[in-house]
N, C-alpha and C positions, 0 to 999 in steps of 0.2 A: 058398433052397440059388438063386432066382427075383430073393432080395430085392443078392445078391451082385452075380448078373452082369450085374442095374441097376450096381448101385455102381462096375461094374468099367468101364460099357460108357460111362458118364458123367466116368468118370477122365478113360477115354482120349478121348471125346471134347471134352473137355477139354485135355489135352494138345495136342491137335491145333488146340485155337481160338486158343493161344494160344503157337505156334509159326507161324499165319496171320498173326497176332498183329506177330511176333518182326520178318519179312520184309518190311512191308510200307518203305515206302521213307520213311527222316525227312522232314519238314517243310525244305524249305529256310529256311535262316538266308539274309537281306539284304546281298552287301560291305553294308564300312562306302560312309557314303557318303568320292567325292574331296576333300578338303582341298582349299581355292584359296588365297592368301597374298593379300590385298592388296597393292599393287604401291605404296602412302599409306603406312598406316602399320605394314603387315607384318603386321596380324592372320589370324591363320588358320579362314577360314571353311569351310565345307560347300560344294558349288558347288550341291547343289542352293535353300539361301539366300541365295547370293550374289547380288550384283546384278552385270551382265555387258556389259564394252560391246564390242563391235571395236572397234579403232584404225581408223587408214588406214594403217596397213601389213599389213590384214590379222587381226594380231593378238591374243585373246580376254584382258580384265582381265575380273578379278573384285576387285569391293567388297564389306564389310562397310559399308556406312553409304551412305543417299541423300549426305554431308556425306563423304564420300574419293571415290565419283565427283566432283561438282561441283569438288574439291577438282582430283585428277587433271582433270581438262577444264580449268579453268585459266593449269592447264599449276603447278603447287605436287607431281605426282605424282614416281617414283622421281632 
């Protein structure tokens, strides 16, 4: 009889433990990085990886490579 009571106790304890684990918030999945379009070649680049330049007008421009950035500075952009 004691053994059955012990097994019932363990079963209840396990089910309570599982419920507590289910109630924990799931880890946050980071939002995908914003894609920026290179004004020279039109390639979309993740903002974190893009080369950034602020123009004279204060507008931000993003580039996929050093080559596109140099071309834009020479006047070959859009």
